[in-house]
N, C-alpha and C positions, 0 to 999 in steps of 0.2 A: 493903084487904088487910092481913095481919099480916106483920111482919118482926122479926128479931132485930137489935139494934144494940149496938155496943160503943164506949166511949170509950178503949179500949185500957188499961184500968185493972184488969183481972183478970176471971177466969171468973165469980166470984160477982156481978159487976156487969153482966153481960150482961142486956139488957132486951128484952122483947117488946113492941112497940109497933104502933099503927095507922098506916098510910100510904096515900096514894092509889095505886090501881092504875095503872101507867104506860100510855101509848099509844105504839105504834111509829111512829117517824118514817119517811121515805122510806128504803128499803134496810134497814129493821129488821123484826124479828118479835117478837111478844109470846109468851113462853113460860110456861105454867103449870107450876110446878116440882113434880115428883112426889117425887123423892128427892134428898138432898144427902149425899155421902159426906164424911167429916171427915178432915182431915190435920193432922199434928203442927204444920205451919206455921200452921193456923188458931188453935191454942191459943197460939202464940207471938205472933201478931198481937194477939189479945185481951188478952194479958197485957202488951203493950207491949214485947216482947222481940225483935221482928223488925227488927233494926237493921243487919244486916250488908250489906244492899244500901242504901247511903247515899242513893241517888237516890230512894228511895221516899217517905220522909218519914212524917209523922203525920197521921192524919185523925180528927176527932172524929165521934162517932156514926156509925160506919161499920157497914154491913151486912157481916158476915164470911162466909167460906167461898167456895169457887170451883167445886167439882165437882158437877154436876148431871146428872140425866136429867129431861127435861120434855117436854111436848107443846105444839106450837105451836097457839095459839088465835086468833091474827090475824097475817097476813103482808102486809107492804108491800114484798115482794121476790119477783121471779120465781123465785128460787132455791129457795124453800120453799113448802110448801102447809100449810094448817091441818090438824091431825090427825097430822102427822108427829112422831115422837119424836126428840129431839136430845140431844146432849151438848155442853157448852161447853168450848172450848179455854181453857187457863189464861191465857196472855198473848194477848189478843185480836188483837193485831197481828202475832204471830209465825206467819206463814203458811208459810214455807219457809226453808231454810237455817239458818245460825248465828243463834242468839239475839243481839240487840244491846241496849245499854243503853236505847235508846229504847222497846224492847218491854216493859221492866219497868214503864213508866208505864201499860201497858195490863193489868196483872195483876188479876185478879178477887179481891175480898177484901182488897185493899190493893195499889195506892192506889185503884183503882176500887171502887165499891160491889159487894159480893159477892152471894151467892145464897141466904142462909139466909132466904128470904122465899117468899111464895106465888106471886108473879109477878115476872118481870123481862124487860125488853127487851134484845135482843142485835142487833148488826149481823149481817147474813146471813152474812158471811165468818167469823164467830167461832164457827160451830157445825159439828158433825159428826153424821152420821146414826147412829142406834142400830141395830145388827143385830136382826132380828126375833127371833132365838132367845134374846136376853138379856132378863131381867127388869129392871124399873126399878132395883131395888136393886143388881143386878150392874153395869148400865151406868154408873151414877153413880160407880163406883169407878175408871173408866178414865182420866180426864183428867190427873191428877197421878201417882198411884201406878204405874199400868201403863205410861204413856208414859215416865216416868222410868226404870222397869225396862227397857223396850224400848230406850231410848237407851244405857243402861249395857251392854247386850249387843250391840246392833246399831249403835250410834252411830258407831263407828270403822271400820266396814266394811260392804259391801253385805249385804243379807239373805241368809242361807244360806251365806255364805262363811266359815264357822268352820273353822279348820285342825285337822288331826289331829296329835297329838303322839305321843310314844313309848308313851304309855298309851292310845292310841285317841282318843275324843272329847275335846275340851277340857273342863276342869273349871272350874265357876263356884263361888266361895265366897261364900255369902250370910249376912250378920250379922243375926240376930234373925228374928222371925216377924210383923213388922208388915205394913202395907199394901204398901210397895214390895218388901219381902223376899219376901212370898208371891206377888206378881205376877211377880217375877223368877224364883222357883222354877218357877211354872207355864209361863212363856215358855221358860225354859232346858230344862225337861223335854220340852216339846212339840217343841223344836228338835233334840233328840237329844243335848244336852250332859249331862255328869255334873254333879251338884249336891251340894255339902257345905253344910250349914246349921248355924248355932250358935244356942244358946238356953240360958237358965238353967233351962229347964223340960223334963223328960223327956217330960211329957205333950204338950207342944207339938212336941217333936222326933218324937214318934210320929205326930202328925197330919201333920207335914211329910213323913214317910216314905210315908204313904198317898197323898200328893199327888205323889210321885215322887222325893223326895230320896234320893240314893244312900247318904248317910251323914249322921249328926248328931253334934255335939259339944256336950256340956254344959259351958260355959265355967266354971261354978263347980267342977265335978269336975276340969276340965282348965284351970286358969288359964293355963298355957302352951299355949293351943289352937293356936298356930302350928305347934308341933312335931307335934301330932296331924294337922294338915293335911299336913304334909310326909310323915308316916308313911303316911297314907291315899293319897297320890299317888306313893308310892315315891320320895320326895325330889324330884319334879318341880315341885311347887308348883301353885298355882292360876293358871290363865290369866287369869281375870277375877274381880276381888273387888269385892263391893258393900260399900264402906266407909261403913257406916251409924253407926258409933260415934263417930269423931272422936278427941278427945285421948287416950283411954285404949286405943284399938284400933289406931291407924294404925301404930305401930311394929311390932306383930305382923303386920299386913298386909304390910308391907315384908319381913318375915322369912319369910313363906310364899307370896309371889308367885313365879310362874314367870319364867324368863329371857324377857325381851321381853314380860312380862305387862302387864295393865292394872289399875290400881286406880281405881275410880270413886268419887270423893268425893261422897257423896249426903247424909249426915246427920252429926249431932254429938250423939247421944243421951248419950254419955259425957262430954260437955264441949266447950267452944269454945276454951279456953286451952291453951297448950302445956304439956306435962308437965314439971315442973322435974326436972332431973337427966338428961335425954336426952343421950347422949354424941355421937351422930352427927347431923350436919345433914341435912335433907331431901335436898339435892343429892347427898350422898354415898350415902344410901339408894337414891335413884333410879338413880344410876349403877351401883351394885353389881350390878344384874341387868338393866340397860338397860330400866328400868320406865317406863311411861307413867302419869302421875298426872293424872286428868281430873276437873274439876268438872262435875257433871251438873245442869243447871237445866232440867228438863223437855225438851220437844221441840216441833217445829213442827206446824202443822195437817197438813201433808203427811206427816210421819212418824206422826202419830196415825192418819190414814187408812190408812197402810200397815200399822200394827199391827192395826187393826180387821179388815183383810182376813186377816191371819195368825190372829187369834182365830177368824174364821168358818171358815176352812179346817180348823183344828185342833179346833174345837169347844171352846175353852177357856172355862170358866165361872169368873168371879172368885169368890174366897172372901169372903163377907160373914159376919163373926163375930157381930155383934149389930146389931139394928135398934131405934131409939128413935122415939117419937112426936114430932111437931113441937113440942108443948108441953114435951117432955123434952129439948130440944136442949142445954140447959145441962148436964144430967146426962150426956148423951152425950159432950160435950166433956171433962168431968171424967174420965169413964171412959177415954176415949182418952189423956188426959194421964197417967193412972195406969200405963199401960204393960201392962195386963193383957190386952189384946185379942190375937186371932190373926186375921190378915187385916184386913178393913176394918170400920169402924164407920159405920153409915148412919143418917140421919134421914129418916123417912117424912113428907113434907110434906102431900101430897094424899091 
């Protein structure tokens, strides 16, 4: 079989190589990989920049990527039959409850070998069934992007228990239009929440509006976008914020979060280092409006399956922005890293 490997030394050095097709051990299944969806994490791993989880370490000639839709071709487990379509959970040991440090050692695409290959074996417990109505490309987008968005909205409370405030339904503020952002928009809209989304592109904001966004803010036209959020919410603020930016956006998130609101720390596309000159400490900013600041590191298999049930019930179809062929995987990763995508970027393997 063929697979892509990286020495974590740059996107240009990603290599397509031949390898033996694996055989499933007891309790495992062999999956023919149909599609792989790409995450920003994958580009960081390949460039050797994914170091903020210190327990993960460095692996040479690693198969990158984690999110797949595939078909079982051989099963050594009573849990699965040949011919079933499956998705892989990101941390293969994170089956329920809070993620623990030990679960990080089971992450696909670092430290475990990933899925940018034609075949891969998985433990039976590390897979989730694909709903029949989803295409392979759509299903492959769910494991990281959608589950992360699901946990950002529902991780702190039972499903369906979103409070009403003085403006009616709760408001979710989503930064950007990448994979997690658009999944969050679709989930929030289907759950009946109000959604405000930010982007530097009016064209992307228009596309987001068609998916159900109630308002869009072009942050190049409104660099003080927090003030716009406050205006749009009659000074109530956003109840849940997808904090995807990091260093350059966190302060404004604190400035437009609702009292008792939730800021989900998901990404750091604007940088990982603190902004020089910030006057108020994070503690003060959090206390100012009784804010919860929560790091989101995906979710368990149990929450993944809960989300799939919601997707089926509401008929949610993930947004696939662009599809690359297997031989074009390097170009697909570069395209993702450029930030020009809307929704998810997918590699068609089979």
